[in-house]
Residue, then its C-alpha position, 0 to 999 in steps of 0.5 A: m691392144k688389138e683385142s681391146l680395140l676389137k672389143n670396143v668396136v663390138v661393144a659400140a656396135t651392140c650399144a648402137v643396135i640397142a639405142l636404135a631399137v629404143s629410140p632413133a634420137a638416142f641412136m643419133d646421140l650415140q652415133a655422134g659419140l662413136v665418131l671419136m672412137p678409132l676403128p680398126t683397120a683391115s690390116d689390124l683385123e688380118i693380123e688378129h686373124k692370123v694369130v688366132s687361126s692356123s692352116d690346119d684348123p677347119v674354117e666354119l662354112s655357112w650355108r649362105a657361103l655354099a649357096a654362092l656357087d652357081y651350080r649351073t655354070g660352076e662360078m663361085s665366090d672367091q671365099l668358096r674357091d679358097l676353101v676347096g681342098k681345105p678343112v672346113k666345118i659345116p653345121g647341118f642335119t644328116v640324111p643317110l643314103e641307106d634307109f634306117a641306118s643308125a651309122a653310115t659311111e656315106f650320107l647327105l648333109v642338109p641345111f634344115v631338118g627333113a630336107c630330101v625326105h619325102t619333099p623336093p630336095p634343096p638345090p645342089n648348092q645346098l646339099v653336101y655329099v659326105k663320104m667318111d674318110e678311111g671307113r669311119r662311120a658317123m652316127m645318123d640322127g636326122w632330127n638333131p644338128v651336127w658339125l661336119e668336119g672334113i675336106l671340101h671338094v666342088e663336084d657334082v654327085n647324084s644320089v637317091y635323095g638329090s644332086s649335090s654340088y659338093r663332096v666332103v671327105g668326112m673326118s668327124v661328125t659331132p653334135y652341134s653346140 
């Protein structure tokens, strides 16, 4: 029941976006029809989330969520605070801390290709210092995006390429897909 309700909401939202792009009048007609459709409550969605996710699964963390940390004061969003010390999954690009390294135990994860290399670095809340767990090594290919999985910590770390507000104990680095 909850899956079909959520699917209906997604389909309706997609139709609304398409209708708005085609014609504002068509959007108004569609909007009038949507009023009759029941929307899921917060508790419906919360139960669905609990069924799908387990506490051991890494939570996907966006760069927008990482930017919610005020690196000057240390203030952070509740979402970010809840993830400190827990497994996370962050997309990004690798910057080895050793020049020309093809695999590394320590590196920076950055939001866009080329960040920190021959340019001013992003702000500290947009750099993640990574130390792989127990001597694991990660392949370094700064031109292709990756998924980093590991345990998130909020901690100031300085490197030759810039200051980071985050430290992650890396468990795995895999190609982005």
